[in-house]
C-alpha positions in Angstrom: -15.4 -68.9 33.8 -17.2 -66.2 31.9 -17.3 -68.4 28.9 -19.3 -71.0 30.9 -21.6 -68.3 32.2 -22.3 -67.2 28.7 -22.7 -70.8 27.6 -25.3 -71.5 30.3 -27.1 -68.3 29.6 -27.3 -69.1 25.9 -28.7 -72.6 26.6 -31.3 -71.2 28.9 -32.4 -68.7 26.2 -32.5 -71.4 23.6 -34.6 -73.6 25.8 -37.2 -70.8 26.1 -37.6 -71.0 22.3 -37.7 -74.8 22.2 -39.8 -74.9 19.0 -37.3 -72.7 17.1 -34.5 -75.0 18.3 -36.5 -78.0 17.3 -37.1 -76.7 13.8 -33.4 -75.9 13.4 -32.4 -79.4 14.4 -35.2 -81.2 12.4 -34.9 -79.3 9.2 -31.9 -81.1 7.6 -32.9 -84.6 8.8 -36.4 -84.0 7.4 -35.0 -83.2 4.0 -32.7 -86.2 4.0 -35.8 -88.4 4.8 -37.9 -86.7 2.0 -35.2 -87.2 -0.6 -34.8 -90.8 0.4 -38.5 -91.4 0.1 -38.7 -89.7 -3.3 -35.5 -90.8 -5.0 -34.3 -94.0 -3.4 -36.1 -96.1 -5.9 -34.4 -94.6 -8.9 -37.7 -94.6 -10.8 -37.7 -91.2 -12.3 -39.5 -91.4 -15.7 -39.2 -89.0 -18.6 -42.3 -88.3 -20.7 -42.0 -88.6 -24.5 -44.8 -87.4 -26.8 -44.9 -90.0 -29.5 -46.3 -89.0 -32.8 -46.6 -92.2 -34.9 -47.8 -91.3 -38.4 -46.3 -94.4 -40.0 -48.9 -95.8 -42.4 -47.5 -99.3 -42.3 -47.3 -101.8 -45.2 -48.6 -105.2 -46.2 -45.9 -107.8 -46.5 -45.8 -110.3 -49.4 -47.3 -113.0 -47.1 -50.3 -110.7 -46.6 -49.6 -109.7 -43.0 -49.6 -106.1 -41.8 -46.4 -104.5 -40.7 -46.2 -101.2 -38.8 -42.7 -100.5 -37.7 -43.7 -97.2 -36.2 -45.8 -98.9 -33.6 -43.1 -101.5 -32.8 -40.5 -98.8 -32.5 -42.7 -96.8 -30.1 -43.2 -99.8 -28.0 -39.5 -100.6 -28.1 -38.6 -97.1 -26.9 -40.5 -97.6 -23.7 -40.0 -101.3 -23.2 -36.3 -101.6 -23.9 -35.1 -98.5 -22.0 -35.3 -99.4 -18.4 -33.5 -99.2 -15.1 -31.6 -102.2 -13.8 -34.7 -103.4 -11.9 -36.7 -103.3 -15.1 -38.7 -100.2 -14.3 -39.2 -98.0 -17.4 -37.2 -94.8 -17.8 -39.4 -93.4 -20.5 -43.2 -92.9 -20.5 -44.9 -92.7 -23.8 -47.7 -90.1 -24.3 -49.4 -90.7 -27.6 -50.1 -87.6 -29.8 -51.7 -87.6 -33.3 -49.9 -84.5 -34.5 -47.4 -81.8 -33.6 -50.3 -79.5 -32.7 -51.5 -82.0 -30.1 -48.0 -82.5 -28.8 -47.3 -78.8 -28.3 -49.4 -78.2 -25.2 -48.1 -81.4 -23.7 -44.5 -80.1 -24.1 -45.4 -76.6 -22.9 -46.9 -78.0 -19.7 -43.8 -80.2 -19.3 -45.9 -83.4 -19.1 -43.3 -84.6 -21.7 -39.7 -83.6 -22.0 -39.5 -84.1 -25.8 -41.4 -85.4 -28.8 -40.5 -88.1 -31.3 -42.3 -87.9 -34.7 -42.2 -91.0 -36.9 -42.9 -90.3 -40.5 -45.4 -92.1 -42.7 -42.8 -94.1 -44.7 -41.0 -95.5 -41.7 -42.2 -99.1 -42.3 -41.3 -99.0 -46.0 -37.8 -97.9 -45.1 -37.3 -100.7 -42.6 -38.6 -103.3 -45.1 -36.4 -102.0 -47.9 -33.4 -102.4 -45.6 -34.4 -106.0 -44.8 -34.3 -106.6 -48.5 -30.9 -105.1 -48.9 -32.2 -101.9 -50.5 -31.4 -98.4 -49.4 -33.4 -96.3 -51.9 -36.3 -95.7 -49.5 -35.6 -92.9 -47.0 -37.5 -92.0 -43.9 -37.3 -89.2 -41.3 -37.6 -89.3 -37.5 -38.0 -85.8 -36.1 -37.4 -85.1 -32.4 -37.6 -81.9 -30.5 -39.1 -79.9 -27.6 -38.2 -77.3 -25.1 -34.4 -77.4 -25.2 -34.4 -75.2 -22.1 -36.0 -78.1 -20.2 -33.1 -79.8 -18.3 -34.7 -83.2 -18.9 -34.8 -82.6 -22.7 -31.4 -84.1 -23.6 -31.8 -87.1 -21.3 -35.2 -88.0 -22.7 -34.1 -87.5 -26.3 -30.9 -89.4 -26.1 -32.6 -92.4 -24.4 -35.5 -92.4 -26.9 -33.2 -92.2 -29.9 -31.0 -94.9 -28.5 -34.1 -97.2 -28.0 -35.3 -96.5 -31.5 -31.9 -97.2 -33.1 -31.7 -100.5 -31.2 -35.1 -101.5 -32.6 -34.1 -100.4 -36.1 -31.0 -102.6 -36.1 -32.9 -105.6 -34.8 -35.9 -105.1 -37.2 -33.9 -104.3 -40.4 -30.8 -106.3 -39.8 -28.8 -103.2 -40.8 -29.0 -99.5 -40.4 -31.4 -98.1 -43.1 -31.2 -94.4 -44.2 -33.1 -92.7 -41.4 -32.6 -89.0 -41.2 -32.9 -87.5 -37.7 -34.1 -83.8 -37.5 -34.3 -81.7 -34.4 -37.0 -79.0 -34.0 -36.9 -76.9 -30.8 -39.9 -75.0 -29.5 -39.8 -71.3 -29.5 -36.5 -69.8 -28.6 -35.4 -72.8 -26.6 -33.0 -73.9 -29.3 -31.0 -70.7 -29.2 -31.0 -70.0 -25.5 -27.8 -69.4 -23.6 -27.3 -71.1 -20.3 -28.0 -67.7 -18.6 -31.3 -67.3 -20.4 -32.5 -70.7 -19.3 -32.3 -69.5 -15.7 -34.1 -66.2 -16.1 -37.8 -67.2 -15.7 -36.9 -69.0 -12.4 -34.8 -66.1 -11.3 -37.7 -63.7 -11.8 -39.9 -65.8 -9.6 -37.1 -66.1 -7.0 -37.1 -62.3 -6.7 -40.8 -62.7 -5.6 -40.1 -65.5 -3.2 -37.5 -63.4 -1.4 -40.4 -61.1 -0.3 -41.1 -63.6 2.5 -38.4 -62.0 4.5 -39.8 -58.5 3.9 -43.4 -59.5 4.7 -42.7 -61.5 7.8 -40.2 -59.1 9.3 -42.4 -56.1 8.5 -45.3 -57.6 10.4 -43.1 -58.8 13.2 -41.6 -55.3 13.6 -45.2 -54.0 14.3 -45.5 -56.6 17.0 -42.0 -56.1 18.5 -42.2 -52.3 18.7 -45.7 -52.3 20.2 -47.0 -50.4 17.2 -49.6 -53.1 16.6 -51.2 -52.6 20.1 -51.2 -48.9 19.6 -53.0 -49.3 16.3 -55.5 -51.5 17.9 -56.6 -48.7 20.2 -57.7 -46.8 17.2 -60.6 -47.7 14.9 -58.4 -49.7 12.6 -59.6 -53.1 11.5 -57.4 -56.1 10.8 -58.2 -55.8 7.1 -56.8 -52.2 7.2 -53.6 -53.3 8.7 -53.0 -56.4 6.5 -54.3 -54.7 3.4 -52.0 -51.8 3.8 -49.0 -54.0 4.4 -49.9 -56.3 1.5 -50.3 -53.4 -0.9 -46.9 -52.0 0.0 -45.1 -55.3 -0.3 -46.9 -56.1 -3.6 -45.6 -52.9 -5.1 -42.1 -53.8 -4.0 -42.6 -57.1 -5.7 -43.7 -55.6 -8.9 -40.7 -53.3 -8.9 -38.4 -56.2 -8.0 -39.5 -58.3 -11.0 -39.5 -55.3 -13.3 -35.9 -54.4 -12.4 -34.8 -58.1 -12.6 -36.4 -58.4 -16.1 -34.8 -55.2 -17.2 -31.3 -56.3 -16.1 -31.8 -59.7 -17.7 -32.7 -58.0 -21.0 -29.6 -55.7 -20.7 -27.5 -58.8 -20.2 -28.7 -60.5 -23.3 -32.0 -62.2 -22.3 -34.3 -62.6 -25.4 -38.0 -62.7 -24.5 -40.9 -63.8 -26.7 -43.3 -62.4 -24.2 -44.0 -58.9 -22.8 -42.9 -57.5 -19.5 -46.5 -57.1 -18.3 -47.0 -60.9 -18.4 -44.1 -61.4 -16.0 -45.3 -58.6 -13.7 -48.8 -60.1 -13.7 -47.5 -63.6 -12.8 -45.3 -62.0 -10.2 -48.0 -59.9 -8.5 -50.3 -63.0 -8.2 -47.4 -65.0 -6.8 -46.6 -62.3 -4.3 -50.0 -62.8 -2.6 -49.0 -66.4 -1.6 -45.5 -65.3 -0.5 -47.0 -62.5 1.7 -49.5 -64.9 3.1 -46.7 -67.3 4.0 -44.9 -64.3 5.6 -48.0 -63.6 7.7 -48.0 -67.3 8.8 -44.4 -66.9 9.9 -45.3 -63.6 11.8 -48.2 -65.4 13.5 -45.8 -67.6 15.3 -43.1 -65.1 16.1 -42.8 -61.9 18.1 -39.6 -60.3 17.0 -37.9 -59.4 13.8 -35.0 -61.8 14.4 -37.4 -64.7 15.1 -39.2 -64.0 11.9 -36.0 -63.9 9.9 -34.9 -67.3 11.1 -38.3 -69.0 10.7 -38.8 -67.5 7.2 -35.9 -69.5 5.9 -37.9 -72.7 6.1 -40.8 -71.8 3.8 -38.2 -70.0 1.6 -36.3 -73.2 1.2 -39.5 -75.2 0.4 -40.5 -72.7 -2.3 -37.0 -72.3 -3.6 -36.0 -75.9 -4.0 -39.3 -77.7 -4.6 -41.1 -75.4 -7.0 -38.7 -75.6 -10.0 -37.3 -72.2 -9.4 -33.7 -73.4 -8.9 -33.8 -76.7 -10.7 -36.7 -78.9 -12.0 -38.1 -81.6 -9.7 -39.2 -85.0 -11.0 -43.0 -85.1 -11.4 -45.0 -86.9 -8.6 -48.5 -86.9 -10.2 -51.5 -87.0 -7.9 -54.5 -86.4 -10.1 -55.6 -84.7 -13.3 -57.3 -81.4 -13.2 -58.9 -79.7 -16.3 -56.8 -81.9 -18.5 -53.5 -81.0 -16.7 -51.6 -83.2 -14.4 -51.4 -82.0 -10.8 -48.4 -83.2 -8.9 -47.1 -83.0 -5.3 -45.0 -79.9 -5.9 -47.9 -78.1 -7.5 -49.3 -77.2 -4.1 -46.6 -74.5 -4.1 -47.8 -71.5 -6.1 -44.3 -70.7 -7.5 -44.3 -74.0 -9.5 -47.2 -72.7 -11.6 -45.5 -69.3 -11.9 -42.3 -70.8 -13.3 -44.3 -72.9 -15.8 -46.3 -69.8 -16.9 -43.2 -67.6 -17.4 -41.4 -70.4 -19.4 -44.3 -70.6 -21.7 -44.6 -66.9 -22.3 -41.0 -65.8 -22.3 -39.3 -68.8 -23.9 -42.0 -70.3 -26.2 -44.1 -67.2 -27.0 -47.3 -68.6 -25.6 -50.3 -66.3 -25.5 -52.5 -65.3 -22.6 -55.0 -68.1 -23.3 -52.2 -70.7 -23.2 -51.4 -69.9 -19.5 -55.0 -69.7 -18.2 -54.7 -72.9 -16.3 -51.4 -71.7 -14.6 -52.9 -68.3 -13.8 -56.1 -70.0 -12.4 -54.1 -72.4 -10.2 -51.7 -69.6 -9.2 -54.6 -67.3 -8.2 -56.5 -70.0 -6.2 -53.4 -71.2 -4.3 -52.3 -67.6 -3.7 -55.7 -66.7 -2.2 -55.6 -69.8 0.0 -52.1 -69.1 1.3 -53.0 -65.4 1.9 -56.2 -66.3 3.7 -54.4 -68.8 5.9 -51.9 -66.2 6.8 -54.5 -63.5 7.6 -56.6 -65.9 9.7 -53.6 -67.1 11.7 -52.3 -63.6 12.2 -55.7 -62.4 13.4 -56.1 -65.3 15.8 -52.7 -65.0 17.4 -52.1 -61.2 17.4 -55.5 -59.5 16.9 -57.6 -61.4 19.4 -58.9 -58.3 21.2 -60.5 -56.9 18.0 
């Protein structure tokens, strides 16, 4: 009997917080629906930066022959899904220097460099000769989980073309050139940049629960009776949490180094990226606090934006690109609306590939703009719902 009483009481309490119950019930079905929309077509494409420097040759009948161009077309055209959709996307590049920022921004998972004597090697093989050698170089950020998939598919497509074009396998030497330290990274080191940003994302609990505690204990109303402005309250809370964030990423970086992480970039770069990212996380925490009144409510609701930033920003694992438009020469995708996605890219560039400050200006700019937007949204909503009397 007592169990039934508790059961009815629990249902009544849950019905009073219908929106929280609705979020809890809708969360998993929503993710199932989103994954079905994004991945049911099986049309994920992997970018390949193609550097075709093959000079081509003139055949005895006077026609021009450029095997490099044909091989580049075959890599894209012959590597497809069962429904004929291409698996690889070719991004032309004239040199390694031009391909490097494409790889750093992860617009491409790898590069393929076809040397200038490729056509001559193919033609010599056709004629039964094997004295002409050629080199195909491939590489990229080996820490990119898409790297091996893209490289294996591209090399497979090229080898199929070579066999068809030459009638035999000519002497083609394959050479791999990783970017930065990506070629000597351990599995642990590959996860460090994302882990550093994850330490910042976790601040959403601290920020939302800190603000909610002010509401639950009545401290917010008492503070409103003084001459305190909303900017004083939010500014003080933000500063305190941002300091915690800086300490968190510093400690995480230090532990990673002690455990064997090798960085090509300085600690201050990681802290700078983390501090800017913390503004967006604190802003999201204030959004959560705007719709809650107790610490327990804030803790539960904060899990939803936490999951979004954790699983869809590349912190835990990379997401397939869903391009929307191009901004300042950089592709802007669906997941780029989440500030941590730019933070992860920036840290990978600096810590893994040794990129300089000027190489991450785009990521810092987007991170700053988005963080300010998130923070402003949080401040506006919090003031509207909890500081109306000001």
